[in-house]
N, C-alpha and C positions, 0 to 999 in steps of 0.2 A: 512461455512459448518462444520459439525461434523462427526467424524468417528464413524460408527456403528459397524464394525468389521475389520479385517485385509484387506479386499478387497472392501467393499462397504462404500461409503460416502453419507450422506444425506445433501443436500444443501437446505438452507433456504433463500429465497429472498423475500423481500417485494413485495406484489402484484403478487406473482408467484404460480404456482402448477406444479406438476410433471405428466408426462405420459411416458409410456414405448413405444419406437419406435423400432421395430425389425430391420429395415433396416437403422436406423440413418437418416431417411428421414421424414420431416415434412409434413403431410397432412393436412394442415389447411388453413384457408382464407388468402389472401394476407394482410388483415388489421391487422394481428397479427405479433408481434415481436417475433422471435423464436430463441432459442439457444440450441443446442444438445451437450451433454457432455457424453462421454463414460467413465463408472465407472465399473471396473471388467468386468463382462459379461452382464451388463445392459446398455441400452441407456436411459438417462434422457433427456426429451425434456422440457425445461422451456418455458412456453407460457405466455407472458405478454399481457393482453388485450389492444386494442387500447385505451381504456378509461384510463388505468392506466399509459400509457406512455405520456400522454399529458403533456405539460409544463415540459419536462425533460431536457431542456437546461437552464442553469443559466449564466446570464451575470454579472459579478462583475465589477461595474464602480467606481473606486476609485484609486486615484494616490498615496496612501500610501502602500508600499509593505507589511508591517506588517498586515494591515487590510485585504488585499487580501489574504494573506497566511492563517490567521485565518479563513476567510470565506470559503476558500476552504477546510480546515480541517473539519469544521462544516458540509459542504453541500455535500461532496463527497459520503456520503451514501444516498442522496436524489435525486441527479441529475446524469445522465450518461454523460452529456456534460457539461463542465465549461469553459467559456470564460472570459478573463480578458481584461479590456480596462482602459486606463489611461487619455484619453482625450475626449472631447465632440464629436469630428469628428470620433474617433474610436467607440464611442457608437452608433452613427447614423449608421455607416457602419454595425455594428453587429446587430442591430435591423432590418436593411433591409434584412440581410441574415437569421435572426431567428426571425421573426415577432410575434411568440407566446411564446417567452422566458420569464421567470421570471427574472427581472432585479433588482439587488441590487445596490443602488445608494446613494453616498453621494454628493448631488447636490452642496453643498458649495464648494467642491474641484474641481469641474468641470466647474465652471463659468456658472452654469445653474440657471436661475430665476424661480420663481413659475409660472409665465406666460408662459414661454418657456416649462416648464414641462407639463403644461396642453395642450400645442400644440402637444407635443410628445404623450401624452396620446390620443388625438383625431387622430393623424396620425397612431399610431400603437395601434389599438383598443384591440388586443388580448393580449397585453403584461400586465403582473401583476407586479407592482412595489413594492419593499420593500425599502422605504426610510430610510437609515441607517446612522444616523449623531449624533454628540453631540453638534451641534450648530443650533438648530431649534428655530425659533421665534415663539411667540404665534400666530400671524396672519397666518404664514405659516402652523403650526399644524392644526388649525382650518379649514383653507382653503382646505388642502389636505384631511383631515379627512372626510370632508362633500362634496367632489368632485366626490365621487363614490367608489365602492368597489375594484377597481383596485389598490388603494393606501393603502399599509400597512405602519405603521410607527413604527420604533424601535430605541431607543437611544443605542449608542455604549457601554454604561456601564452596560447594562442589563446582566442578567445571560445567560450562553450559551443555556440552555433549551429554554428560551424565543426566542432566535434567531432562533433556529431549529424549533420551533412552527410556528414562522412568515413565514419561508420558506416553511413549509408543508402547511400552509394556502394558501400562494400565488400559490403554485404549483396546487392547487384545485380551483383557482379563487375565493378565500375567503379572505376578509379583515382581518387584524390582527392589533390591536393597543397595544403596550406593556403596561403592568399593571400600570407602573407609569404614562404614559401619559393618560390612560383611566381614572384613578382615578382623575387626574388633570382636564381632560375635563369634567367629571361629576360634580366636585366641581364648575367649572366655569359656567356650564350650569344651575346648581341648583341655583346659585346665580342670574343669569339672569332671572330665573323662578320666582323669587320673585316679578318681576315686574307685574302690572295688566294684567291679560290675558283677552281676549275677550271671551273665552270659559267658559261654565258652568262646573261644576264638572262632570256631566254625559258625556258632550262632550269631556273632557279631557280623561276620561276612554276609551271612544270610539276611540279617537285619538291614544292612546297608543296601542289598540288592532290593529288598522289599521297599525300602524308603525311596529309592530311585525309581519306583514305579514298575519294576519288572514282575512279570506274572510268574505264577508257580511253574508252568511249563517252561518258561524262559530260563528260570533259574536252574531247573532240573537239567535242561539240555546243557547249559554252561558248565555245570559242575558234575556231569556225568552221573546224575543220581536219578532215582525213580521219582515220579510225581508224588507217590505215597510218602517216600522218605522226606521229601521237602515239606509236605503237608504236616508230618509229624514235628519236624523242627519248628515250623511256624507256630503250631499250638503250643510247643514247650516255650518258645520265645515270649509269646502273648502271656502265657501263664506266669512266667518268671517276672515279667515286667508289670504285670497286673494291668494290662491294656486289653481292649476288646476289638480294635480294628487297626488297619494299616495306618490310617491317619494318626492315631494315638502313638503307634509304634514309631512313626516318623518324627513326631515331636520329641520322643524319648532320644531317638538316634541323633538329633541335632543338639539337644541339651547335653548329652553324654559325650559328644565328640566323636561318635561312631562314624557319622557322615560329615564329610567336609562341607561346611556351610557355603563356602564360595562355589563349590561344585554344584551344590543343590540349587542355588539361585541362578546359576548360569543355565 
């Protein structure tokens, strides 16, 4: 907050706005999180919409005290509730109590395998993970990066602003790959893309558009094609790649270097 004069203060919170409430009573829907503060002769009611308070619980799963302390320092402005766990059993218990939490995890320190992590992802579908470690294998990085947007990956030696970016992305159910790993993934996929592709140049361009989330109508309008023509190309692309949907096609586009990994994660 900041002082406006000797009696009145202005409070600035993320995702908040002010209203004056004469009786210090909130007349709003139950789906809102409300806080009333008496300042001078005014009542300020801070209303945080139900959308903005989603994923407000953070679970820090790491057995190193210094790591947990540092993560708390970075995240206490983003999350209203922060829980610490040191073992796999404690993690499962906290996930059961907070099934929509953002979870920062160094899986190498809690004796958790990649397979078990995917099992947890399936069990706790609303959890968004920030995999935070300095000992990540190439296979693990690739597997997690392409296993869905609930997994963000950040190395422990990145700058503090990247860690904060990752937490904010995870809070809004968005995937974040730290710049170092995103660049590395792009280089690896570009190299793999040098292999002979079954797709024509036009089909690669259409595949990239599909992977970026563009609709058939949008692609048709951009390329001055009919919707029917784009649908035909789409079917041919899926047939050649032996995939059944846009998600599988996107995974291929990333692996083959058709789509810029950095562009995709931005």
